[in-house]
N, C-alpha and C positions, 0 to 999 in steps of 0.2 A: 504494500500500499504506500502511496505517496506520503509523506510526511509534512505536518504542517509546521512552519519554523517562524512564521510571523503572520501578523493580520492579513489573511487572504492569499498568503504566498505559500505553495507547498516545494518540496524538493521531491524529484522523482527518484526512485530507489533502485529500479531495474527496468528491464525492457519492456516487460508487460505495462508496468505502470505508464510508460510513455505511449505506447499504443492506445492505451484507454484513454489518456489525457487528450491525444491527437484526435481520437474520435469524436470526444466531448467538445472539444474548440470547434471541429470541422462542422459540427452539427448547428452550432450558433452562427457560425461564420456564413453558412450556406443560406440562411434566412435573409440575410440583407444584401446579398451579392448583387443583384441586379440593380437595385435602388443606389447602391455605392458606386457601382460603374457608371450607371447612365447620368448621375448626377455629380460625379467627382467628390463623393465624400470619403474623406478619410477613415479608416477603420481603427480610430482611437480604442473604442470599448473591445475590440476583437484581440487586439494586439495586447492590451492590459490582460485580457483572459488568458491569451498565450503564456504571458509571463508568470501570472499567477497561478497556473497549473503547473509550472515548474520546466516547461519545454525549452526555456532558453538556456537551460545548463546541462542537458542531457548528455554532453559529450564531455563535459568537465571530468577529469581524472577523479577516481574515488578517494585518493589520497587527499584530495581538496574538498571533499564532501559531495561530489556529483556521482551520477550513477554510470557513467562512462559506457553508455549503450553501444551495442554493435554498430558498425557501419550499416550492416543489413537492416537493422531496426531503424536506425537514422532515416535512410531512405524511404521507408516504409511511411514513417511519420511524415516526411515531406510530401509524398504521394497523397496522403489522405489530406493534407491541408491544401495542396494545390488543385485536387480535385474539387473540393468546396469552393475555393476562391484562389487563384493563382497570384492575385495581388497581395493578399494578405500571406500566403505561402512564401512568396519571395523576399518579403520583408526581412525576416529574421535569419535568411540564407547568409548574409553577411556576417551577422554575429557569431553563427556557428563556425564559419571559416575563420574568423578574425580570433576567436578564441584558441584555435588550433596553432594559428602563428604565435599568439602570445605563450603557448605552452612550449614552443620550440624556442623563442627567444628569451623570455622572460627569466629573471632570477626567481628564487624560491619565493622572496618577499613580494615581488611584483606580482607573480602568479597567484598568491594567496590573497592579495588586495582585489584584483581584477575578478577572480572566479568568485570570491565572496560577494562582491557587487551583484554579479548575475544570479547567483543563488539566492539573493534577498529580493530578486525582482528587478533589478536595474537593467536598462537595455544599451547595447552598443551598436552603433550605425558606422557605417565606412565613409571615409571622405578621401579616396584614393585618387580616381580618375579627374583629369582636367579636360575642359572643353575645347580649347583653341591651340593646343599643342600639337606637334606632328604626330605623336602616336601616344599610345596610353602609357608607357614608360617614362615619358618625358614630364618633368615636373618643374612648376615655377615656384611653388609654395617653399617658403624659405623658414628655418629656424634660426634665431640670432641670440646672442648672449650679450646683455649690456649690464655691466655693474654687477656681475654674478646672477642676474635676473634672466629667466628664459622667456623669449616672445615668439609667436608664430604668426606669420602673414601670408595671405594668399586666398585663392577662390577655387572651389571645387564644384563639380558638376556629377551627375549620376550618383549622387549620395543617397543611395536607397535606404529608406528608414529613417532619415534624420529628423523628421518632425516627430516621431516616436521616442527617440533616444534621450537616454540621460548622459552618456558619454559618445564623443565622436572620434573615431581612428583616423587621425590624419597623417598622411605620408608628405614628407618634407624633406629638404634638402638641409642637412648639418652644414654649420660653419665650416666643417673640414672636408665637405664635397660628398659625403656618402648620404644615403637614403636612410631616414629613421621613420618609425612608426610612432605617433605621439596620441597618447590619450587626452583628449580636450574636454573638459566641462561643458556640456551644450549650453549651459545658462551662464557662463563666465562673460564678463565684460568685453565687447567686441565680436562676439559670435552672433552671426545672423543666420537663420535657416529660412530659406525662402521655397515655399511649395509651388515651384513654376514649371514642374514636369507638365509637358503637355502633348506625349505621345499618344498615338491612337488607341495604343494597347497599354497594359499595366498602369491604368490611369491612376490608381491611388496607392501607388507605392512610395510616394514622397521621394521621388529619385531626382529633385531637383538641386538647386545651389545651396552652397553654404560658404558664407564670405567670413573670413577671419582677420579682423583689422587690428594688428599689435596685440593679439591676445596672449596674457601672460599664462604659462603653462608651468606644471610640476615636473621639474626634472627627474623626478622618481617615476614617471610616467612616460619617459622615452625610451624606445625599443631599438636596438641597432639591426637593422634588417641584414646586414653583412653575414649575421648569424645563421640566416635561412640557407646559405650556401656552403656552409661550413663542413657539412656532412650530408650525405643523401637522405631526402624525406620524401612522402609521398603528398607533399602539400598542395601540389597543383592538381594531383589527380583526385584529391579530398575536395578541394574547391569546385571542381568540374562535376564531381559525383552529385553535388547538390543541383547543380544547373540542370544535369540530367533528370534527376527525380521531379523537379519542376515541371520540364516539359512532357515527362511521361504522365504526371497529374493532369495537366491540360488536355493530353490525349484521353486519358480516362474519362474525364468529364464530358469531353466532345463526344466520345463513343456512347457512352449512356444516353447522351441527348440526342444522338442519330437514332437510336433503337426507339425512343420515344417519339421521335418526330415521323418516323417510318411508320407507327402505328396509326399516326393520325393522318396521314398524307393520302391522297386520292390516287388510285393507280391510273396508270396511263391507257388509255382506250384500247390500243392495239394489243395490250397484253393479255387482255380476255380473262381477268381474274378481278375476284370481287374486292381484294385487299392489296394495298401497296406492298405489305409485307410478303405477297406471294409471287410479286414480279420476279422474273428469272434473273434480269440483270441487277435487280436490287439485291436479290440472294447473293449475287457472285461478289457485288461489291463490298456487301457487309462482311462476308466471308473473307476477303482479302484484307479488309481493315482489321478484322479481328486478329489475324495471323501476324499483321505487322505489329499491333499492340502488345500482343503475347511476346513476340521476338524483343521488343523494346523492353519489356519488364524483366524477362529472362537474362538480357545482357546487362541491365542494371544491377540485378541481384548478383549476378557473377561478378561484376567488377567490385561491387561491395563486400562480396565473400572474401574476395582476393586482399582487400585491405584489411579485412579482419585476421587474415592470416599474418600480415605484415605486422599488426599490432602485438601479436605474440612474441614478436622477436626483439632483441635487445638493440640490434641495430639492422640497417637493411643497405644492401648493395645498390649501386647505380642500376645494375641491370634489374634488380627488383622493383625500383622506383620507376623504371622506365616501363615494365610491364604492368604496372599500376596505371601509368598513363595511357597506355596502349589500349588497355582493356575499357577503360572509362571513355575513351575516344571512340571506340567500336560502339558503346552504348549511346554515346551522344548522337551518333550519326543515325541511329534507327529512331531514338526518341524525337530529334528534329523532324524526321520525315513523318513519324507518327502523329505528332501535335498538328503540323502543318495540313497533311493531307486528310487526316480524319475531320478536323475542324471545317475544312472546305468542302467534303463530301456530305457532311450534315447537312448544309444548305443546299446542295444538289438533291439529295434523297428526300430531304423534307419538304421540297417544292416550294411555291411560291409563299405559302403562308408561313414558312420558318423565317421568311426573311422581315416579318413584322417586328417593328421595335417594341413591341410589348412582350415579345418572348426573349429578345436580347441574346438571341442565339449566335450572333455575331462576335461576342466577347471572345469565345474560345479561337477563332482564328486571329483576331486582333492581337489578344494575348500570347498565342503562339508565334505569330511574326515578328511581334517586337521582342519577346525574351530569346528567341532563337537567333537574334542579332548579336547576342553575347558569343563571342568565340566561335565564329562561324565554321561550319563542318568541311567549308573547302579545304581549310587549314588542317583539321583532323584528317581528314583523307590523305592529304600530302604525307602528315607524320606517318600514317599506318603503311602506305606506299614505301616510304623510306626506311621504315623499321623492318618490315618483312623481305624487301627485295636487297637493301643495303646494309641492314643491320645497324642503322643510324638510330643513336638514342635521342629521345625527343629533348628539346631545350628545357632546362630546369626553372620553371616559373609558373605562375598561377593560371595561365591560359592554356595548359595541355596536362 
Protein backbone atom coordinates (compact mmCIF):
# COMPACT_ATOMS: atom_id res chain seq x y z
CA UNK A 1 0.00 0.00 0.00
CA UNK A 2 1.12 3.56 -0.65
CA UNK A 3 2.24 5.33 2.52
CA UNK A 4 0.86 8.74 3.60
CA UNK A 5 3.79 10.97 4.55
CA UNK A 6 2.12 14.38 4.80
CA UNK A 7 -1.27 15.92 4.20
CA UNK A 8 -2.64 14.41 0.95
CA UNK A 9 0.80 13.21 -0.22
CA UNK A 10 1.61 9.51 -0.52
CA UNK A 11 4.84 7.65 -1.17
CA UNK A 12 4.54 4.67 -3.49
CA UNK A 13 6.28 1.61 -2.13
CA UNK A 14 6.12 -0.96 -4.93
CA UNK A 15 5.28 -1.55 -8.57
CA UNK A 16 1.65 -2.50 -7.97
CA UNK A 17 1.10 0.68 -5.97
CA UNK A 18 2.39 2.65 -8.95
CA UNK A 19 0.02 0.97 -11.39
CA UNK A 20 -2.94 1.40 -9.05
CA UNK A 21 -2.17 5.10 -8.62
CA UNK A 22 -1.77 5.56 -12.38
CA UNK A 23 -5.22 4.10 -13.05
CA UNK A 24 -6.74 6.30 -10.35
CA UNK A 25 -5.19 9.44 -11.83
CA UNK A 26 -6.11 8.39 -15.38
CA UNK A 27 -9.78 8.02 -14.48
CA UNK A 28 -9.88 11.61 -13.25
CA UNK A 29 -7.74 12.93 -16.10
CA UNK A 30 -9.96 11.42 -18.79
CA UNK A 31 -13.09 13.17 -17.52
CA UNK A 32 -12.01 16.68 -18.47
CA UNK A 33 -9.66 15.89 -21.35
CA UNK A 34 -11.77 17.27 -24.19
CA UNK A 35 -12.70 20.48 -22.43
CA UNK A 36 -9.10 21.18 -21.45
CA UNK A 37 -7.88 20.52 -24.97
CA UNK A 38 -10.51 22.60 -26.72
CA UNK A 39 -10.29 25.54 -24.32
CA UNK A 40 -6.56 25.33 -23.55
CA UNK A 41 -7.15 24.89 -19.82
CA UNK A 42 -4.02 23.86 -17.96
CA UNK A 43 -4.47 20.71 -15.83
CA UNK A 44 -3.41 22.07 -12.45
CA UNK A 45 -5.72 19.84 -10.41
CA UNK A 46 -4.75 16.77 -12.40
CA UNK A 47 -1.02 17.37 -11.98
CA UNK A 48 -1.54 18.02 -8.27
CA UNK A 49 -3.26 14.63 -8.05
CA UNK A 50 -0.35 12.99 -9.89
CA UNK A 51 2.05 14.35 -7.27
CA UNK A 52 -0.20 13.61 -4.31
CA UNK A 53 -0.48 9.97 -5.37
CA UNK A 54 3.31 9.72 -5.29
CA UNK A 55 3.84 9.06 -8.99
CA UNK A 56 6.50 11.73 -9.35
CA UNK A 57 8.99 9.76 -7.28
CA UNK A 58 8.44 6.20 -8.48
CA UNK A 59 11.99 5.86 -9.85
CA UNK A 60 13.75 7.43 -6.88
CA UNK A 61 16.18 4.87 -5.42
CA UNK A 62 15.00 2.88 -2.44
CA UNK A 63 17.98 4.10 -0.43
CA UNK A 64 16.46 7.59 -0.62
CA UNK A 65 12.91 6.48 0.21
CA UNK A 66 11.55 5.85 -3.29
CA UNK A 67 10.08 2.68 -4.77
CA UNK A 68 12.50 2.48 -7.72
CA UNK A 69 9.90 0.63 -9.77
CA UNK A 70 11.04 -1.35 -12.78
CA UNK A 71 11.40 0.33 -16.13
CA UNK A 72 8.69 -1.98 -17.41
CA UNK A 73 6.30 -0.70 -14.74
CA UNK A 74 7.40 2.86 -15.46
CA UNK A 75 6.39 2.60 -19.13
CA UNK A 76 3.08 0.99 -18.14
CA UNK A 77 2.38 3.97 -15.88
CA UNK A 78 3.11 6.38 -18.72
CA UNK A 79 1.01 4.37 -21.19
CA UNK A 80 -1.93 4.51 -18.77
CA UNK A 81 -1.63 8.25 -18.24
CA UNK A 82 -1.08 9.09 -21.89
CA UNK A 83 -3.98 6.95 -23.04
CA UNK A 84 -6.14 9.10 -20.76
CA UNK A 85 -4.58 12.43 -21.85
CA UNK A 86 -1.17 12.78 -23.45
CA UNK A 87 -0.99 16.41 -22.35
CA UNK A 88 -1.06 15.37 -18.71
CA UNK A 89 1.10 12.34 -19.46
CA UNK A 90 3.86 14.37 -21.09
CA UNK A 91 4.21 16.89 -18.27
CA UNK A 92 5.95 14.62 -15.71
CA UNK A 93 8.19 12.94 -18.29
CA UNK A 94 10.90 15.56 -17.86
CA UNK A 95 10.83 15.26 -14.09
CA UNK A 96 11.38 11.51 -14.25
CA UNK A 97 14.27 11.95 -16.70
CA UNK A 98 15.82 14.78 -14.70
CA UNK A 99 15.80 12.74 -11.50
CA UNK A 100 17.81 10.09 -13.32
CA UNK A 101 20.38 12.72 -14.35
CA UNK A 102 20.59 14.01 -10.79
CA UNK A 103 21.12 10.45 -9.57
CA UNK A 104 24.12 10.23 -11.95
CA UNK A 105 25.59 13.70 -11.33
CA UNK A 106 24.66 14.56 -7.78
CA UNK A 107 26.48 14.17 -4.50
CA UNK A 108 24.78 12.21 -1.73
CA UNK A 109 23.65 15.45 -0.08
CA UNK A 110 22.30 16.90 -3.33
CA UNK A 111 20.38 13.75 -4.14
CA UNK A 112 18.96 13.53 -0.64
CA UNK A 113 17.65 17.09 -0.89
CA UNK A 114 16.18 16.82 -4.39
CA UNK A 115 14.64 13.38 -3.92
CA UNK A 116 13.06 14.43 -0.64
CA UNK A 117 11.53 17.47 -2.32
CA UNK A 118 9.89 15.22 -4.91
CA UNK A 119 8.71 12.66 -2.35
CA UNK A 120 7.09 15.52 -0.45
CA UNK A 121 5.04 16.32 -3.55
CA UNK A 122 7.16 19.05 -5.11
CA UNK A 123 7.60 19.14 -8.90
CA UNK A 124 10.53 19.68 -11.24
CA UNK A 125 10.29 20.96 -14.82
CA UNK A 126 12.90 21.36 -17.50
CA UNK A 127 14.45 24.48 -18.93
CA UNK A 128 17.02 23.09 -21.31
CA UNK A 129 16.24 23.86 -24.95
CA UNK A 130 16.40 27.37 -26.36
CA UNK A 131 14.42 28.67 -29.28
CA UNK A 132 16.72 30.59 -31.62
CA UNK A 133 19.99 28.67 -31.39
CA UNK A 134 21.47 26.65 -34.25
CA UNK A 135 20.64 23.31 -32.59
CA UNK A 136 19.27 21.88 -29.35
CA UNK A 137 22.71 21.56 -27.74
CA UNK A 138 23.69 25.21 -28.22
CA UNK A 139 23.10 27.39 -25.16
CA UNK A 140 23.15 31.13 -24.55
CA UNK A 141 21.97 30.97 -20.94
CA UNK A 142 24.86 31.75 -18.60
CA UNK A 143 25.85 31.23 -14.99
CA UNK A 144 27.90 34.03 -13.45
CA UNK A 145 29.68 34.53 -10.13
CA UNK A 146 29.67 38.00 -8.59
CA UNK A 147 31.34 38.58 -5.23
CA UNK A 148 30.79 34.97 -4.29
CA UNK A 149 27.10 34.99 -5.29
CA UNK A 150 25.77 32.92 -8.20
CA UNK A 151 23.36 34.25 -10.83
CA UNK A 152 21.74 32.81 -13.94
CA UNK A 153 20.60 34.76 -16.99
CA UNK A 154 18.81 33.59 -20.12
CA UNK A 155 15.60 32.53 -21.82
CA UNK A 156 14.28 29.03 -22.45
CA UNK A 157 11.55 27.61 -24.64
CA UNK A 158 9.97 24.14 -24.79
CA UNK A 159 9.91 24.29 -20.98
CA UNK A 160 7.31 21.56 -20.57
CA UNK A 161 5.46 21.62 -17.26
CA UNK A 162 6.97 24.89 -16.07
CA UNK A 163 3.63 26.35 -14.96
CA UNK A 164 3.15 23.44 -12.54
CA UNK A 165 6.69 23.32 -11.17
CA UNK A 166 8.23 24.21 -7.84
CA UNK A 167 11.74 23.86 -9.28
CA UNK A 168 13.10 24.51 -12.76
CA UNK A 169 16.08 22.54 -14.05
CA UNK A 170 18.01 25.04 -16.19
CA UNK A 171 20.97 24.25 -18.42
CA UNK A 172 23.55 27.02 -18.54
CA UNK A 173 27.16 27.71 -19.43
CA UNK A 174 29.47 27.88 -16.41
CA UNK A 175 32.04 30.74 -16.36
CA UNK A 176 34.70 28.11 -17.06
CA UNK A 177 32.92 27.10 -20.26
CA UNK A 178 31.27 23.79 -19.45
CA UNK A 179 27.55 23.00 -19.17
CA UNK A 180 25.84 22.80 -15.80
CA UNK A 181 22.32 21.93 -14.74
CA UNK A 182 20.99 24.34 -12.15
CA UNK A 183 17.90 23.88 -10.01
CA UNK A 184 16.15 27.22 -9.77
CA UNK A 185 13.33 28.10 -7.41
CA UNK A 186 10.40 28.72 -9.74
CA UNK A 187 9.24 31.58 -7.47
CA UNK A 188 12.62 33.29 -7.11
CA UNK A 189 12.95 36.96 -7.99
CA UNK A 190 13.66 37.34 -11.72
CA UNK A 191 11.98 34.10 -12.80
CA UNK A 192 9.14 34.53 -15.28
CA UNK A 193 7.12 31.55 -16.51
CA UNK A 194 5.00 32.36 -19.58
CA UNK A 195 2.39 29.95 -20.89
CA UNK A 196 2.84 30.91 -24.55
CA UNK A 197 2.94 27.43 -26.10
CA UNK A 198 0.54 27.60 -29.06
CA UNK A 199 1.21 24.36 -30.90
CA UNK A 200 -1.83 22.72 -32.46
CA UNK A 201 -1.16 19.59 -30.40
CA UNK A 202 -0.15 18.92 -26.79
CA UNK A 203 -1.91 22.19 -26.12
CA UNK A 204 -1.98 22.13 -22.33
CA UNK A 205 1.54 20.97 -21.48
CA UNK A 206 2.78 24.47 -20.58
CA UNK A 207 5.72 24.01 -22.93
CA UNK A 208 6.47 27.67 -23.43
CA UNK A 209 8.92 30.32 -22.24
CA UNK A 210 10.93 30.70 -19.07
CA UNK A 211 12.82 33.98 -18.63
CA UNK A 212 15.61 34.28 -16.10
CA UNK A 213 16.66 37.84 -15.34
CA UNK A 214 19.74 37.84 -13.14
CA UNK A 215 18.25 35.18 -10.86
CA UNK A 216 20.29 34.36 -7.79
CA UNK A 217 20.70 30.63 -7.26
CA UNK A 218 22.04 28.36 -4.56
CA UNK A 219 25.45 26.93 -5.59
CA UNK A 220 24.52 23.75 -3.71
CA UNK A 221 22.05 23.06 -6.54
CA UNK A 222 24.54 23.21 -9.42
CA UNK A 223 25.22 19.91 -11.19
CA UNK A 224 28.24 19.43 -13.45
CA UNK A 225 27.08 17.77 -16.69
CA UNK A 226 30.59 16.56 -17.49
CA UNK A 227 29.83 13.74 -15.07
CA UNK A 228 27.24 12.41 -17.52
CA UNK A 229 29.98 11.23 -19.87
CA UNK A 230 32.47 10.08 -17.26
CA UNK A 231 31.19 6.50 -17.54
CA UNK A 232 28.70 4.68 -19.78
CA UNK A 233 25.06 5.02 -18.72
CA UNK A 234 21.74 4.38 -20.41
CA UNK A 235 20.49 7.91 -19.75
CA UNK A 236 19.67 8.57 -23.41
CA UNK A 237 17.74 5.32 -23.76
CA UNK A 238 15.95 6.04 -20.49
CA UNK A 239 14.82 9.47 -21.63
CA UNK A 240 13.73 8.13 -24.99
CA UNK A 241 11.89 5.22 -23.37
CA UNK A 242 9.47 7.68 -21.81
CA UNK A 243 8.95 9.42 -25.15
CA UNK A 244 8.07 6.05 -26.67
CA UNK A 245 5.60 5.32 -23.88
CA UNK A 246 3.87 8.65 -24.56
CA UNK A 247 3.45 7.80 -28.24
CA UNK A 248 2.19 4.31 -27.44
CA UNK A 249 -0.34 5.78 -25.02
CA UNK A 250 -1.62 8.11 -27.75
CA UNK A 251 -1.88 5.17 -30.14
CA UNK A 252 -3.83 3.14 -27.58
CA UNK A 253 -6.29 5.99 -27.04
CA UNK A 254 -6.73 6.44 -30.79
CA UNK A 255 -7.29 2.70 -31.31
CA UNK A 256 -9.96 2.55 -28.61
CA UNK A 257 -11.73 5.53 -30.19
CA UNK A 258 -11.37 3.94 -33.63
CA UNK A 259 -13.33 0.88 -32.49
CA UNK A 260 -16.01 3.08 -30.93
CA UNK A 261 -16.21 5.28 -34.04
CA UNK A 262 -16.60 2.31 -36.41
CA UNK A 263 -19.48 0.95 -34.34
CA UNK A 264 -21.27 4.29 -34.82
CA UNK A 265 -20.37 4.77 -38.50
CA UNK A 266 -22.66 3.96 -41.43
CA UNK A 267 -21.47 1.33 -43.91
CA UNK A 268 -20.65 2.17 -47.51
CA UNK A 269 -23.59 1.29 -49.73
CA UNK A 270 -21.51 -0.89 -52.05
CA UNK A 271 -20.38 -3.08 -49.14
CA UNK A 272 -23.86 -4.61 -48.90
CA UNK A 273 -23.62 -5.02 -45.12
CA UNK A 274 -25.77 -3.73 -42.29
CA UNK A 275 -22.94 -2.36 -40.14
CA UNK A 276 -19.68 -0.55 -40.83
CA UNK A 277 -18.02 -3.04 -38.49
CA UNK A 278 -18.80 -5.75 -41.08
CA UNK A 279 -17.20 -3.97 -44.05
CA UNK A 280 -14.41 -6.11 -45.48
CA UNK A 281 -11.92 -3.28 -45.99
CA UNK A 282 -12.65 -1.86 -42.54
CA UNK A 283 -11.98 -5.25 -40.97
CA UNK A 284 -8.67 -5.41 -42.79
CA UNK A 285 -7.64 -1.92 -41.74
CA UNK A 286 -8.52 -2.48 -38.08
CA UNK A 287 -6.60 -5.75 -38.12
CA UNK A 288 -3.50 -4.05 -39.51
CA UNK A 289 -3.76 -1.27 -36.93
CA UNK A 290 -4.04 -3.79 -34.12
CA UNK A 291 -0.91 -5.60 -35.28
CA UNK A 292 1.00 -2.32 -35.49
CA UNK A 293 -0.07 -1.31 -31.99
CA UNK A 294 0.77 -4.71 -30.52
CA UNK A 295 4.22 -4.57 -32.13
CA UNK A 296 4.86 -1.12 -30.66
CA UNK A 297 3.87 -2.30 -27.17
CA UNK A 298 6.01 -5.44 -27.41
CA UNK A 299 9.07 -3.49 -28.57
CA UNK A 300 8.56 -0.95 -25.78
CA UNK A 301 8.33 -3.71 -23.18
CA UNK A 302 11.39 -5.46 -24.61
CA UNK A 303 13.44 -2.28 -24.37
CA UNK A 304 12.22 -1.62 -20.82
CA UNK A 305 13.10 -5.17 -19.77
CA UNK A 306 16.65 -4.74 -21.10
CA UNK A 307 17.05 -1.55 -19.08
CA UNK A 308 15.89 -3.51 -16.04
CA UNK A 309 18.66 -6.03 -16.73
CA UNK A 310 21.17 -3.16 -16.72
CA UNK A 311 19.78 -1.87 -13.42
CA UNK A 312 20.90 -5.12 -11.82
CA UNK A 313 24.54 -4.44 -12.78
CA UNK A 314 27.05 -2.35 -10.84
CA UNK A 315 28.53 -0.97 -14.07
CA UNK A 316 27.61 -1.14 -17.73
CA UNK A 317 29.77 -1.13 -20.83
CA UNK A 318 29.62 1.09 -23.90
CA UNK A 319 28.21 -1.86 -25.81
CA UNK A 320 25.41 -2.41 -23.29
CA UNK A 321 24.53 1.27 -23.29
CA UNK A 322 24.47 1.19 -27.09
CA UNK A 323 22.19 -1.84 -27.15
CA UNK A 324 19.79 -0.04 -24.80
CA UNK A 325 19.64 2.92 -27.17
CA UNK A 326 19.13 0.66 -30.18
CA UNK A 327 16.29 -1.29 -28.59
CA UNK A 328 14.54 1.93 -27.56
CA UNK A 329 15.08 3.38 -31.04
CA UNK A 330 13.39 0.36 -32.60
CA UNK A 331 10.44 0.81 -30.26
CA UNK A 332 10.33 4.52 -31.10
CA UNK A 333 9.98 3.79 -34.83
CA UNK A 334 6.95 1.58 -34.29
CA UNK A 335 5.39 3.85 -31.66
CA UNK A 336 5.77 6.83 -33.99
CA UNK A 337 4.03 5.00 -36.83
CA UNK A 338 1.32 3.55 -34.60
CA UNK A 339 0.41 6.91 -33.05
CA UNK A 340 0.27 8.73 -36.39
CA UNK A 341 -1.39 6.06 -38.51
CA UNK A 342 -4.01 4.93 -36.02
CA UNK A 343 -5.02 8.50 -35.15
CA UNK A 344 -5.37 9.28 -38.87
CA UNK A 345 -7.28 6.07 -39.67
CA UNK A 346 -9.64 6.84 -36.81
CA UNK A 347 -11.06 9.73 -38.79
CA UNK A 348 -11.13 7.80 -42.06
CA UNK A 349 -12.91 4.76 -40.66
CA UNK A 350 -15.17 6.79 -38.40
CA UNK A 351 -16.52 8.75 -41.35
CA UNK A 352 -17.67 12.34 -41.54
CA UNK A 353 -19.34 12.39 -38.16
CA UNK A 354 -16.00 11.61 -36.50
CA UNK A 355 -14.74 15.00 -37.64
CA UNK A 356 -17.34 16.92 -35.63
CA UNK A 357 -15.69 19.16 -33.07
CA UNK A 358 -18.01 17.91 -30.33
CA UNK A 359 -16.20 14.56 -30.41
CA UNK A 360 -12.70 16.13 -30.46
CA UNK A 361 -11.28 13.00 -32.08
CA UNK A 362 -8.73 15.02 -34.00
CA UNK A 363 -6.83 15.57 -30.74
CA UNK A 364 -5.12 12.18 -31.07
CA UNK A 365 -3.59 13.01 -34.44
CA UNK A 366 -2.69 16.54 -33.37
CA UNK A 367 -1.03 15.27 -30.21
CA UNK A 368 0.74 12.46 -32.04
CA UNK A 369 1.99 14.74 -34.79
CA UNK A 370 3.39 17.29 -32.34
CA UNK A 371 4.88 14.85 -29.86
CA UNK A 372 6.55 12.68 -32.51
CA UNK A 373 8.47 15.75 -33.65
CA UNK A 374 10.67 15.07 -30.62
CA UNK A 375 13.77 13.28 -31.84
CA UNK A 376 12.49 12.36 -35.33
CA UNK A 377 12.64 8.72 -36.37
CA UNK A 378 14.63 9.40 -39.54
CA UNK A 379 17.67 9.67 -37.26
CA UNK A 380 16.60 6.62 -35.28
CA UNK A 381 16.56 4.64 -38.51
CA UNK A 382 19.97 6.05 -39.44
CA UNK A 383 21.36 4.96 -36.07
CA UNK A 384 19.84 1.50 -36.46
CA UNK A 385 21.32 1.01 -39.92
CA UNK A 386 24.74 2.24 -38.84
CA UNK A 387 24.68 -0.04 -35.81
CA UNK A 388 23.71 -3.23 -37.61
CA UNK A 389 25.73 -2.64 -40.79
CA UNK A 390 28.81 -0.91 -39.45
CA UNK A 391 28.75 -1.76 -35.72
CA UNK A 392 28.68 1.98 -35.03
CA UNK A 393 27.75 2.79 -31.43
CA UNK A 394 25.21 5.64 -31.21
CA UNK A 395 26.25 9.01 -29.85
CA UNK A 396 25.98 9.32 -26.08
CA UNK A 397 23.33 11.99 -25.44
CA UNK A 398 19.66 12.32 -24.48
CA UNK A 399 18.31 12.02 -28.04
CA UNK A 400 19.21 8.40 -28.73
